[in-house]
One Martini backbone bead per residue (centre of mass of N, CA, C, O) as a GRO file, in nm:
protein
  550
    1MET     BB    1   8.171   9.345   7.084
    2PHE     BB    2   7.950   9.388   7.317
    3SER     BB    3   7.837   9.265   7.589
    4LEU     BB    4   7.592   9.266   7.811
    5LYS     BB    5   7.783   9.310   8.051
    6ASN     BB    6   7.935   9.553   7.934
    7ILE     BB    7   7.698   9.739   7.888
    8TYR     BB    8   7.620   9.751   8.186
    9VAL     BB    9   7.891   9.868   8.281
   10TYR     BB   10   7.882  10.127   8.108
   11PHE     BB   11   7.612  10.248   8.224
   12LEU     BB   12   7.713  10.243   8.518
   13ALA     BB   13   7.952  10.433   8.468
   14ALA     BB   14   7.794  10.669   8.365
   15LYS     BB   15   7.617  10.709   8.616
   16THR     BB   16   7.855  10.745   8.810
   17HIS     BB   17   7.988  10.992   8.676
   18SER     BB   18   7.744  11.184   8.684
   19LYS     BB   19   7.700  11.175   8.983
   20ASN     BB   20   7.989  11.278   9.064
   21PHE     BB   21   7.977  11.545   8.924
   22ILE     BB   22   7.734  11.663   9.075
   23LYS     BB   23   7.840  11.621   9.362
   24ASN     BB   24   8.098  11.802   9.337
   25ILE     BB   25   7.935  12.061   9.317
   26PHE     BB   26   7.773  12.037   9.578
   27PHE     BB   27   8.006  12.007   9.783
   28LYS     BB   28   8.104  12.319   9.725
   29SER     BB   29   7.870  12.422   9.874
   30ASP     BB   30   7.727  12.583  10.138
   31LEU     BB   31   7.494  12.393  10.181
   32TYR     BB   32   7.654  12.136  10.235
   33ASN     BB   33   7.848  12.236  10.460
   34SER     BB   34   7.596  12.283  10.653
   35LYS     BB   35   7.492  11.981  10.658
   36ILE     BB   36   7.780  11.847  10.790
   37ILE     BB   37   7.746  11.985  11.044
   38GLU     BB   38   7.770  11.942  11.372
   39LYS     BB   39   7.523  11.977  11.623
   40ARG     BB   40   7.654  11.819  11.834
   41GLU     BB   41   7.812  11.730  12.112
   42ASN     BB   42   8.159  11.608  12.149
   43LYS     BB   43   8.308  11.357  12.359
   44PHE     BB   44   8.551  11.205  12.507
   45LEU     BB   45   8.578  10.899  12.666
   46PHE     BB   46   8.866  10.830  12.545
   47PHE     BB   47   9.211  10.772  12.489
   48PRO     BB   48   9.375  10.617  12.272
   49ASN     BB   49   9.632  10.413  12.166
   50PRO     BB   50   9.886  10.528  11.961
   51TYR     BB   51  10.032  10.259  11.894
   52LEU     BB   52   9.805  10.137  11.700
   53LEU     BB   53   9.914  10.318  11.445
   54SER     BB   54  10.196  10.176  11.369
   55SER     BB   55  10.091   9.976  11.133
   56LEU     BB   56  10.056  10.249  10.929
   57THR     BB   57  10.344  10.336  10.946
   58ASN     BB   58  10.621  10.517  10.765
   59LYS     BB   59  10.938  10.643  10.779
   60ASN     BB   60  10.999  10.678  10.474
   61ASN     BB   61  10.762  10.916  10.457
   62PHE     BB   62  10.933  11.092  10.665
   63GLU     BB   63  11.073  11.411  10.550
   64PHE     BB   64  11.024  11.576  10.824
   65ASP     BB   65  11.053  11.813  11.066
   66ILE     BB   66  10.895  11.923  11.351
   67ASN     BB   67  10.827  12.272  11.318
   68SER     BB   68  10.760  12.612  11.271
   69LYS     BB   69  10.902  12.591  10.969
   70THR     BB   70  10.710  12.346  10.838
   71ILE     BB   71  10.418  12.424  10.767
   72GLU     BB   72  10.448  12.523  10.476
   73LYS     BB   73  10.582  12.266  10.367
   74ILE     BB   74  10.350  12.073  10.410
   75TRP     BB   75  10.145  12.259  10.209
   76SER     BB   76  10.304  12.288   9.938
   77LYS     BB   77  10.194  11.996   9.875
   78ARG     BB   78   9.867  11.959   9.819
   79ASN     BB   79   9.862  11.632   9.718
   80THR     BB   80   9.999  11.514   9.966
   81LYS     BB   81   9.939  11.241  10.151
   82ASP     BB   82  10.164  11.243  10.376
   83SER     BB   83  10.032  11.500  10.503
   84HIS     BB   84   9.698  11.465  10.500
   85ASN     BB   85   9.683  11.193  10.683
   86PHE     BB   86   9.867  11.217  10.956
   87LEU     BB   87  10.057  10.962  11.016
   88TRP     BB   88  10.308  11.128  11.134
   89LEU     BB   89  10.211  11.144  11.432
   90GLY     BB   90  10.351  10.856  11.505
   91LEU     BB   91  10.672  10.992  11.459
   92ILE     BB   92  10.693  11.184  11.686
   93ASP     BB   93  10.767  11.400  11.942
   94ARG     BB   94  10.556  11.395  12.214
   95LYS     BB   95  10.707  11.598  12.417
   96ASN     BB   96  10.760  11.862  12.195
   97ASP     BB   97  10.513  11.877  11.948
   98GLY     BB   98  10.223  11.979  12.036
   99VAL     BB   99  10.220  12.280  11.954
  100VAL     BB  100  10.277  12.244  11.656
  101VAL     BB  101  10.045  12.055  11.590
  102ARG     BB  102   9.823  12.253  11.654
  103LYS     BB  103   9.903  12.454  11.442
  104ILE     BB  104   9.874  12.275  11.196
  105ILE     BB  105   9.572  12.207  11.238
  106SER     BB  106   9.471  12.494  11.232
  107GLU     BB  107   9.562  12.545  10.942
  108TRP     BB  108   9.396  12.319  10.814
  109ILE     BB  109   9.116  12.415  10.896
  110LEU     BB  110   9.133  12.695  10.756
  111LYS     BB  111   9.180  12.568  10.462
  112TYR     BB  112   8.997  12.256  10.475
  113LYS     BB  113   8.703  12.241  10.616
  114ASP     BB  114   8.612  12.239  10.333
  115TYR     BB  115   8.548  12.107  10.049
  116ASP     BB  116   8.795  11.901   9.868
  117ASP     BB  117   8.861  11.686   9.617
  118LYS     BB  118   9.151  11.607   9.729
  119ILE     BB  119   9.146  11.631  10.051
  120TRP     BB  120   8.845  11.465  10.038
  121GLU     BB  121   8.926  11.201   9.993
  122PRO     BB  122   8.814  10.915  10.143
  123SER     BB  123   9.087  10.793  10.226
  124LEU     BB  124   9.213  11.053  10.342
  125ILE     BB  125   8.997  11.108  10.554
  126SER     BB  126   9.016  10.849  10.712
  127LEU     BB  127   9.316  10.865  10.799
  128ARG     BB  128   9.283  11.135  10.943
  129ILE     BB  129   9.075  11.056  11.155
  130ILE     BB  130   9.243  10.830  11.279
  131SER     BB  131   9.488  11.000  11.353
  132TRP     BB  132   9.345  11.204  11.536
  133ILE     BB  133   9.221  11.006  11.739
  134MET     BB  134   9.484  10.847  11.821
  135ASN     BB  135   9.615  11.166  11.894
  136ALA     BB  136   9.442  11.334  12.093
  137GLU     BB  137   9.607  11.369  12.348
  138LEU     BB  138   9.816  11.547  12.221
  139ILE     BB  139   9.635  11.761  12.069
  140LEU     BB  140   9.461  11.828  12.365
  141ASN     BB  141   9.713  11.931  12.550
  142ASN     BB  142   9.510  12.176  12.646
  143LYS     BB  143   9.292  12.487  12.714
  144ASN     BB  144   9.173  12.519  12.428
  145VAL     BB  145   8.847  12.531  12.350
  146VAL     BB  146   8.831  12.625  12.054
  147PHE     BB  147   9.018  12.409  11.931
  148LYS     BB  148   8.862  12.164  12.033
  149ASN     BB  149   8.601  12.223  11.881
  150ASP     BB  150   8.711  12.241  11.599
  151PHE     BB  151   8.837  11.959  11.592
  152VAL     BB  152   8.579  11.787  11.642
  153GLN     BB  153   8.401  11.915  11.417
  154THR     BB  154   8.586  11.827  11.185
  155ILE     BB  155   8.566  11.531  11.225
  156PHE     BB  156   8.243  11.509  11.188
  157LYS     BB  157   8.226  11.636  10.910
  158GLN     BB  158   8.382  11.409  10.771
  159ILE     BB  159   8.206  11.177  10.863
  160ASN     BB  160   7.944  11.274  10.735
  161HIS     BB  161   8.050  11.258  10.447
  162LEU     BB  162   8.096  10.949  10.450
  163LYS     BB  163   7.807  10.859  10.524
  164LYS     BB  164   7.653  11.002  10.282
  165ASN     BB  165   7.868  10.869  10.031
  166TYR     BB  166   8.068  10.582  10.122
  167LEU     BB  167   7.937  10.306  10.233
  168TYR     BB  168   7.924  10.200   9.906
  169ASP     BB  169   8.186  10.155   9.791
  170ASN     BB  170   8.353   9.999   9.529
  171ASP     BB  171   8.619  10.010   9.697
  172SER     BB  172   8.725   9.775   9.923
  173SER     BB  173   9.007   9.893  10.008
  174LYS     BB  174   8.869  10.167  10.118
  175LEU     BB  175   8.626  10.081  10.302
  176ILE     BB  176   8.790  10.000  10.552
  177GLU     BB  177   8.874  10.293  10.621
  178ILE     BB  178   8.593  10.424  10.648
  179LEU     BB  179   8.475  10.226  10.870
  180SER     BB  180   8.695  10.275  11.078
  181ALA     BB  181   8.638  10.577  11.132
  182ILE     BB  182   8.344  10.539  11.224
  183ILE     BB  183   8.390  10.337  11.450
  184LEU     BB  184   8.591  10.499  11.625
  185SER     BB  185   8.392  10.728  11.686
  186GLY     BB  186   8.193  10.517  11.840
  187ILE     BB  187   8.402  10.451  12.071
  188VAL     BB  188   8.550  10.739  12.182
  189PHE     BB  189   8.269  10.863  12.189
  190LYS     BB  190   8.009  10.991  12.340
  191GLU     BB  191   7.715  10.875  12.239
  192ARG     BB  192   7.810  10.701  11.946
  193ASP     BB  193   7.647  10.431  11.861
  194ASP     BB  194   7.554  10.497  11.569
  195ASN     BB  195   7.834  10.469  11.438
  196PHE     BB  196   7.903  10.189  11.532
  197ASP     BB  197   7.659  10.029  11.427
  198LEU     BB  198   7.692  10.112  11.131
  199GLY     BB  199   7.986  10.013  11.085
  200ILE     BB  200   7.970   9.715  11.194
  201SER     BB  201   7.750   9.621  10.994
  202ARG     BB  202   7.915   9.686  10.728
  203LEU     BB  203   8.165   9.515  10.797
  204GLU     BB  204   8.039   9.235  10.799
  205LYS     BB  205   7.949   9.249  10.501
  206LEU     BB  206   8.221   9.303  10.374
  207LEU     BB  207   8.363   9.037  10.462
  208LEU     BB  208   8.161   8.849  10.314
  209SER     BB  209   8.215   8.976  10.018
  210PHE     BB  210   8.557   8.996  10.007
  211PHE     BB  211   8.559   8.704  10.121
  212ASP     BB  212   8.607   8.387  10.135
  213ASP     BB  213   8.562   8.075  10.299
  214LYS     BB  214   8.894   8.096  10.362
  215GLY     BB  215   8.976   8.423  10.385
  216PHE     BB  216   9.017   8.516  10.091
  217PRO     BB  217   9.040   8.736   9.865
  218HIS     BB  218   8.875   8.796   9.564
  219ASN     BB  219   9.125   8.958   9.428
  220LYS     BB  220   9.397   8.787   9.511
  221ASN     BB  221   9.518   8.987   9.744
  222ALA     BB  222   9.722   8.960  10.014
  223TYR     BB  223   9.754   9.259  10.105
  224HIS     BB  224   9.445   9.296  10.185
  225ALA     BB  225   9.458   9.110  10.423
  226LEU     BB  226   9.656   9.283  10.579
  227LYS     BB  227   9.504   9.546  10.580
  228TYR     BB  228   9.248   9.456  10.732
  229LEU     BB  229   9.397   9.346  10.982
  230LYS     BB  230   9.497   9.621  11.087
  231TYR     BB  231   9.223   9.760  11.130
  232ILE     BB  232   9.083   9.538  11.311
  233VAL     BB  233   9.281   9.550  11.542
  234ILE     BB  234   9.224   9.845  11.621
  235ILE     BB  235   8.928   9.796  11.687
  236LYS     BB  236   8.960   9.581  11.904
  237GLU     BB  237   9.148   9.747  12.105
  238CYS     BB  238   8.946   9.978  12.148
  239LEU     BB  239   8.720   9.801  12.266
  240LYS     BB  240   8.878   9.707  12.510
  241ASP     BB  241   8.939   9.989  12.631
  242SER     BB  242   8.615  10.050  12.648
  243HIS     BB  243   8.460   9.781  12.744
  244LYS     BB  244   8.371   9.631  12.494
  245LYS     BB  245   8.231   9.412  12.290
  246VAL     BB  246   8.359   9.169  12.082
  247PRO     BB  247   8.285   9.063  11.804
  248LYS     BB  248   8.304   8.753  11.666
  249PHE     BB  249   8.390   8.824  11.372
  250ILE     BB  250   8.653   8.956  11.447
  251ASP     BB  251   8.804   8.721  11.572
  252LYS     BB  252   8.782   8.534  11.327
  253PHE     BB  253   8.923   8.713  11.121
  254ILE     BB  254   9.193   8.736  11.261
  255ASP     BB  255   9.265   8.437  11.267
  256THR     BB  256   9.243   8.388  10.954
  257SER     BB  257   9.438   8.610  10.850
  258LEU     BB  258   9.687   8.541  11.019
  259ASN     BB  259   9.729   8.261  10.886
  260ILE     BB  260   9.774   8.365  10.599
  261ILE     BB  261  10.017   8.546  10.651
  262LEU     BB  262  10.195   8.325  10.774
  263TYR     BB  263  10.185   8.131  10.534
  264LEU     BB  264  10.293   8.371  10.317
  265ARG     BB  265  10.554   8.408  10.447
  266THR     BB  266  10.855   8.486  10.362
  267PRO     BB  267  11.198   8.462  10.410
  268ASN     BB  268  11.199   8.798  10.354
  269LYS     BB  269  10.928   8.910  10.504
  270ASN     BB  270  10.695   8.878  10.288
  271LEU     BB  271  10.497   8.882  10.004
  272PRO     BB  272  10.376   8.753   9.749
  273LEU     BB  273  10.360   8.891   9.404
  274PHE     BB  274  10.035   8.866   9.370
  275ASN     BB  275   9.786   9.055   9.251
  276GLY     BB  276   9.910   9.351   9.378
  277ALA     BB  277  10.135   9.305   9.540
  278THR     BB  278  10.372   9.419   9.776
  279GLU     BB  279  10.640   9.517   9.945
  280THR     BB  280  10.616   9.405  10.295
  281ASN     BB  281  10.744   9.419  10.582
  282LEU     BB  282  10.662   9.198  10.864
  283ASP     BB  283  10.821   9.245  11.124
  284LYS     BB  284  10.676   9.497  11.239
  285PHE     BB  285  10.395   9.364  11.266
  286PHE     BB  286  10.476   9.123  11.461
  287GLU     BB  287  10.584   9.307  11.678
  288TYR     BB  288  10.312   9.445  11.727
  289LEU     BB  289  10.153   9.192  11.807
  290LYS     BB  290  10.334   9.103  12.040
  291ASN     BB  291  10.268   9.366  12.213
  292LEU     BB  292   9.950   9.263  12.201
  293ASN     BB  293   9.950   8.938  12.253
  294TYR     BB  294   9.979   8.782  11.990
  295LYS     BB  295   9.962   8.487  11.822
  296THR     BB  296  10.234   8.347  11.601
  297ARG     BB  297  10.150   8.061  11.426
  298GLU     BB  298  10.228   7.866  11.181
  299PRO     BB  299  10.071   7.694  10.957
  300LYS     BB  300  10.102   7.401  10.784
  301ASP     BB  301   9.816   7.443  10.629
  302LEU     BB  302   9.629   7.571  10.330
  303VAL     BB  303   9.322   7.625  10.149
  304ILE     BB  304   9.444   7.791   9.888
  305ASP     BB  305   9.533   7.945   9.573
  306ILE     BB  306   9.809   7.960   9.720
  307LYS     BB  307  10.078   7.767   9.704
  308LYS     BB  308  10.289   7.575   9.936
  309ILE     BB  309  10.637   7.467   9.895
  310LYS     BB  310  10.836   7.260  10.126
  311PHE     BB  311  11.205   7.182  10.135
  312LYS     BB  312  11.401   7.267  10.343
  313LYS     BB  313  11.557   7.523  10.154
  314ASP     BB  314  11.298   7.500   9.985
  315LEU     BB  315  11.068   7.742   9.820
  316PHE     BB  316  10.726   7.772   9.684
  317PHE     BB  317  10.498   7.970   9.501
  318PHE     BB  318  10.159   7.903   9.364
  319ASP     BB  319   9.941   8.023   9.112
  320THR     BB  320   9.577   7.908   9.106
  321CYS     BB  321   9.422   8.142   9.000
  322SER     BB  322   9.160   8.276   8.892
  323THR     BB  323   8.975   8.498   8.780
  324PRO     BB  324   8.808   8.739   8.901
  325ALA     BB  325   8.569   8.914   8.942
  326LYS     BB  326   8.516   9.209   8.791
  327LYS     BB  327   8.478   9.386   9.064
  328PHE     BB  328   8.781   9.246   9.166
  329SER     BB  329   8.996   9.329   8.908
  330GLY     BB  330   9.190   9.592   8.972
  331PHE     BB  331   9.463   9.395   9.055
  332TYR     BB  332   9.499   9.218   8.830
  333GLN     BB  333   9.734   8.978   8.695
  334SER     BB  334   9.899   8.816   8.422
  335GLY     BB  335   9.966   8.508   8.626
  336PRO     BB  336   9.913   8.212   8.562
  337LEU     BB  337  10.122   7.982   8.709
  338SER     BB  338  10.295   8.132   8.887
  339PHE     BB  339  10.619   8.184   9.060
  340GLU     BB  340  10.805   8.160   9.378
  341TYR     BB  341  11.157   8.139   9.459
  342PHE     BB  342  11.339   7.980   9.729
  343TYR     BB  343  11.691   7.978   9.854
  344ASP     BB  344  11.806   8.008  10.145
  345LYS     BB  345  11.629   8.295  10.178
  346ASP     BB  346  11.653   8.346   9.873
  347LYS     BB  347  11.537   8.526   9.606
  348ILE     BB  348  11.496   8.421   9.268
  349ILE     BB  349  11.196   8.395   9.189
  350THR     BB  350  10.965   8.641   9.044
  351ASN     BB  351  10.749   8.862   9.055
  352SER     BB  352  10.710   9.202   8.927
  353GLY     BB  353  10.478   9.351   9.037
  354PHE     BB  354  10.324   9.665   9.126
  355GLY     BB  355  10.266  10.004   8.969
  356SER     BB  356  10.073  10.207   9.134
  357LYS     BB  357  10.317  10.373   9.300
  358VAL     BB  358  10.434  10.503   9.028
  359SER     BB  359  10.214  10.470   8.782
  360LYS     BB  360   9.993  10.420   8.532
  361LYS     BB  361  10.189  10.289   8.334
  362ALA     BB  362  10.307  10.086   8.529
  363THR     BB  363  10.048   9.937   8.585
  364ILE     BB  364   9.995   9.833   8.302
  365ILE     BB  365  10.262   9.678   8.268
  366SER     BB  366  10.233   9.496   8.526
  367ARG     BB  367   9.962   9.361   8.404
  368LEU     BB  368  10.003   9.314   8.060
  369ALA     BB  369  10.277   9.263   7.984
  370SER     BB  370  10.434   8.991   7.848
  371SER     BB  371  10.711   9.040   8.002
  372GLN     BB  372  10.548   8.990   8.293
  373SER     BB  373  10.492   8.705   8.219
  374SER     BB  374  10.522   8.362   8.238
  375ILE     BB  375  10.299   8.272   8.010
  376THR     BB  376  10.306   8.293   7.652
  377ILE     BB  377  10.111   8.355   7.338
  378ASN     BB  378  10.224   8.546   7.096
  379ASP     BB  379  10.259   8.782   7.313
  380PHE     BB  380  10.007   8.721   7.490
  381SER     BB  381   9.809   8.778   7.730
  382THR     BB  382   9.553   8.634   7.913
  383THR     BB  383   9.447   8.930   7.943
  384ARG     BB  384   9.232   9.215   7.947
  385LEU     BB  385   9.139   9.547   7.943
  386GLU     BB  386   8.953   9.799   7.979
  387LYS     BB  387   8.924  10.086   7.744
  388ASN     BB  388   8.715  10.240   7.887
  389ASN     BB  389   8.724  10.543   8.048
  390LEU     BB  390   8.455  10.533   8.209
  391ILE     BB  391   8.509  10.270   8.358
  392ASN     BB  392   8.787  10.343   8.478
  393LYS     BB  393   8.694  10.591   8.645
  394ALA     BB  394   8.473  10.436   8.815
  395PHE     BB  395   8.639  10.124   8.864
  396GLY     BB  396   8.881  10.096   8.714
  397PHE     BB  397   9.097   9.846   8.582
  398LEU     BB  398   8.937   9.619   8.435
  399ILE     BB  399   8.862   9.318   8.317
  400LYS     BB  400   8.758   9.151   8.013
  401ASP     BB  401   8.881   8.869   8.069
  402SER     BB  402   8.830   8.526   8.141
  403PHE     BB  403   8.936   8.235   8.352
  404LYS     BB  404   9.040   7.901   8.424
  405THR     BB  405   9.150   7.701   8.692
  406TYR     BB  406   9.259   7.354   8.685
  407ASP     BB  407   9.369   7.064   8.815
  408VAL     BB  408   9.449   7.086   9.108
  409ASN     BB  409   9.766   6.952   9.251
  410THR     BB  410   9.902   6.800   9.525
  411PHE     BB  411  10.232   6.646   9.605
  412ASN     BB  412  10.369   6.361   9.819
  413ASP     BB  413  10.649   6.175   9.792
  414ALA     BB  414  10.947   6.006   9.793
  415LEU     BB  415  11.065   6.205   9.555
  416ASN     BB  416  10.828   6.433   9.557
  417ILE     BB  417  10.728   6.793   9.581
  418GLY     BB  418  10.417   6.949   9.465
  419VAL     BB  419  10.254   7.114   9.177
  420CYS     BB  420   9.947   7.132   8.971
  421ALA     BB  421   9.812   7.287   8.664
  422SER     BB  422   9.549   7.455   8.477
  423HIS     BB  423   9.454   7.659   8.176
  424ASP     BB  424   9.207   7.855   7.946
  425ALA     BB  425   9.309   8.136   7.819
  426TYR     BB  426   9.388   8.007   7.509
  427LYS     BB  427   9.139   7.867   7.376
  428ASN     BB  428   8.986   8.069   7.189
  429ASN     BB  429   9.248   8.188   7.016
  430PHE     BB  430   9.436   7.882   7.008
  431GLY     BB  431   9.348   7.604   7.131
  432LEU     BB  432   9.480   7.612   7.433
  433LYS     BB  433   9.642   7.425   7.691
  434ILE     BB  434   9.776   7.478   8.015
  435TYR     BB  435  10.056   7.314   8.182
  436ARG     BB  436  10.175   7.291   8.524
  437SER     BB  437  10.481   7.163   8.686
  438ILE     BB  438  10.612   7.168   9.029
  439LYS     BB  439  10.919   7.049   9.181
  440ILE     BB  440  11.090   6.873   9.444
  441ASN     BB  441  11.371   6.701   9.478
  442LYS     BB  442  11.459   6.496   9.746
  443HIS     BB  443  11.751   6.395   9.661
  444ASN     BB  444  11.878   6.692   9.518
  445ASN     BB  445  11.698   6.968   9.539
  446ASP     BB  446  11.567   7.013   9.279
  447LEU     BB  447  11.407   7.220   9.045
  448GLU     BB  448  11.111   7.112   8.868
  449GLY     BB  449  10.973   7.154   8.527
  450GLU     BB  450  10.644   7.147   8.349
  451ASP     BB  451  10.541   7.247   8.015
  452THR     BB  452  10.215   7.227   7.856
  453PHE     BB  453  10.086   7.225   7.514
  454SER     BB  454   9.748   7.188   7.419
  455ARG     BB  455   9.563   7.095   7.152
  456SER     BB  456   9.223   7.052   7.072
  457ASN     BB  457   9.309   7.059   6.763
  458THR     BB  458   9.462   7.012   6.442
  459SER     BB  459   9.340   7.288   6.316
  460SER     BB  460   9.508   7.451   6.469
  461LYS     BB  461   9.720   7.687   6.485
  462GLY     BB  462  10.016   7.781   6.509
  463ALA     BB  463  10.244   7.854   6.785
  464SER     BB  464  10.399   8.054   7.027
  465PHE     BB  465  10.627   8.049   7.300
  466THR     BB  466  10.674   8.197   7.643
  467VAL     BB  467  10.907   8.144   7.912
  468ARG     BB  468  10.938   8.310   8.226
  469PHE     BB  469  11.213   8.412   8.456
  470HIS     BB  470  11.209   8.619   8.721
  471LEU     BB  471  11.457   8.792   8.861
  472TYR     BB  472  11.576   8.913   9.130
  473PRO     BB  473  11.706   9.181   9.224
  474GLY     BB  474  12.068   9.099   9.205
  475VAL     BB  475  12.033   8.868   9.032
  476ASN     BB  476  12.236   8.689   8.824
  477ALA     BB  477  12.308   8.618   8.462
  478VAL     BB  478  12.461   8.352   8.261
  479LYS     BB  479  12.583   8.200   8.002
  480THR     BB  480  12.719   7.918   7.913
  481LEU     BB  481  12.950   7.785   7.707
  482SER     BB  482  12.745   7.579   7.586
  483GLY     BB  483  12.442   7.728   7.572
  484LYS     BB  484  12.230   7.535   7.758
  485SER     BB  485  12.270   7.740   7.999
  486VAL     BB  486  12.223   7.902   8.328
  487LEU     BB  487  12.381   8.119   8.545
  488ILE     BB  488  12.294   8.173   8.889
  489GLN     BB  489  12.384   8.461   9.073
  490ILE     BB  490  12.362   8.545   9.408
  491ASN     BB  491  12.665   8.518   9.497
  492LYS     BB  492  12.989   8.450   9.543
  493ASN     BB  493  12.898   8.157   9.699
  494LYS     BB  494  12.613   8.143   9.519
  495SER     BB  495  12.474   7.897   9.281
  496LEU     BB  496  12.296   7.825   8.987
  497LEU     BB  497  12.125   7.601   8.744
  498PHE     BB  498  11.981   7.652   8.435
  499SER     BB  499  11.773   7.416   8.246
  500CYS     BB  500  11.684   7.259   7.919
  501ASP     BB  501  11.623   6.983   7.731
  502ASN     BB  502  11.414   7.121   7.471
  503CYS     BB  503  11.539   7.432   7.521
  504SER     BB  504  11.662   7.727   7.475
  505ALA     BB  505  11.826   7.978   7.660
  506GLY     BB  506  11.765   8.315   7.773
  507ILE     BB  507  11.850   8.671   7.811
  508GLU     BB  508  11.684   8.957   7.973
  509LYS     BB  509  11.558   9.250   8.027
  510GLY     BB  510  11.387   9.403   8.313
  511LEU     BB  511  11.095   9.473   8.525
  512PHE     BB  512  11.057   9.603   8.863
  513PHE     BB  513  10.772   9.686   9.113
  514GLY     BB  514  10.789   9.583   9.424
  515LYS     BB  515  10.938   9.865   9.543
  516ASN     BB  516  10.778  10.118   9.435
  517LYS     BB  517  10.966  10.089   9.178
  518ILE     BB  518  11.187  10.101   8.919
  519THR     BB  519  11.358   9.796   8.847
  520ASN     BB  520  11.613   9.613   8.752
  521ASN     BB  521  11.629   9.307   8.572
  522LEU     BB  522  11.630   8.949   8.497
  523ASN     BB  523  11.546   8.718   8.229
  524ILE     BB  524  11.451   8.400   8.172
  525PHE     BB  525  11.406   8.232   7.849
  526LEU     BB  526  11.163   8.046   7.657
  527LYS     BB  527  11.147   7.935   7.309
  528GLY     BB  528  10.875   7.836   7.076
  529ASP     BB  529  10.700   7.594   6.891
  530ILE     BB  530  10.348   7.487   6.813
  531LEU     BB  531  10.285   7.204   6.593
  532GLU     BB  532  10.179   7.009   6.764
  533LYS     BB  533   9.946   6.881   6.983
  534GLU     BB  534  10.205   6.845   7.183
  535LYS     BB  535  10.398   7.047   7.416
  536THR     BB  536  10.710   6.978   7.598
  537ILE     BB  537  10.882   7.131   7.874
  538ASN     BB  538  11.199   7.086   8.055
  539TRP     BB  539  11.301   7.221   8.370
  540LYS     BB  540  11.589   7.335   8.570
  541ILE     BB  541  11.722   7.380   8.912
  542LYS     BB  542  12.041   7.354   9.027
  543LYS     BB  543  12.279   7.315   9.287
  544ARG     BB  544  12.490   7.161   9.112
  545ILE     BB  545  12.812   7.220   8.950
  546ASN     BB  546  12.975   7.128   8.679
  547ALA     BB  547  13.252   7.207   8.508
  548GLU     BB  548  13.133   7.147   8.205
  549GLU     BB  549  12.889   7.360   8.240
  550ASN     BB  550  13.090   7.623   8.215
   0.00000   0.00000   0.00000
């Protein structure tokens, strides 16, 4: 049965879907296209530094060389974002490719200057505007007045479309792109303070609504903190180049977000893969910041929902996040109390990653499959997604159930350093509270864990548990001859031993989505029944292996 909240979300989705359907028809009309044509003349005040765009570009997505023979190839895949976002402009030979670039853009304007539901998708428009503005000096390096006028008019036609329809987009991860495009147009074009004032006002409100008081995204996705940081650095640097005053909230946001990214930076230079984050090597970004004279000093500690515990060569991140509010839950994965473990810069235990860049099916699997979760009861994930297609089309795949994480505590004494927490995700269905404690033993550097399943009352039915430890792709695992433990083989010269005092361990094949593709990996798992009021299992990852354990 629908709750009142779900009924409200359903009707809101129906309203949004109907509105978008009608809008899409109107957008394709000649009347609409005439309405968004820019009436005034717009001239560049200055040409921004194209280097600023390099934080958004990726050479791995640049699959063709720019020459006169590649124009048709670029547009042959009509829905390919990597072509239509024009971020590849930051990767070409700027000395020799100006003529070809102008021809490519002329062809694009001829084909797509009017609304097209695929090519004019708001995120794609925003990236295209940003790319064109940041590379305007290369693009306009000729005396063709007709091309220049068409180019600038096409920029503002797309900006006007964004301003009329997407300033209050439901997807906060896309709204930063939209506002950045509008703000940049207000900075680099003469007498366009209207765009700047509009965009900067909405940006300030967006930051207040999308980030908590610690500066961490409400959707619990560290990647979005990085994404926002990239765009706001571009805005700040363009403001400096234009000799405009940088608003205080921008400086404050950059400082806060930079601290969070530095704090969460893993030994393999990525972000931990919690709640929609994907592998993004940070070396290039920090080199980019260094070239812009930003100071990047890792903070000793931060009070955020992802805890970081480090001792000598051992480090782990621990997810203590409760489920985000429904409107921010489109990237949430069922992984409360999951952790990622690194030993001597090698990633051993990982989250499974997010499948959004692979396929819709991969996204669902990475978010909900019990095999992708850290702790499950009766093979159920901790939460479910909305099954209503109307809601999913309007807002993305939002979560249906919520839960709380509580009793979060970090500790650091003479013997151990670690963190513990509980969650109530299985309270309603199974009458169970889940408690997890993970610590590093300072004497022998072993990683030690305790998972406790507590029944709220003796009348609760018995249940079975599965605890999974997802190994990073390339890390191998074999059961020892004794059958009581698992040998974790990192490389030829480095191995660890996983063991559990009161539960036998098994090995299964798994799926890893963190590299934006499906990769095979191995999982160590513990299974058992919860028949008593409280069941505790103790597991350990040892550094030293005795011969008899093999």
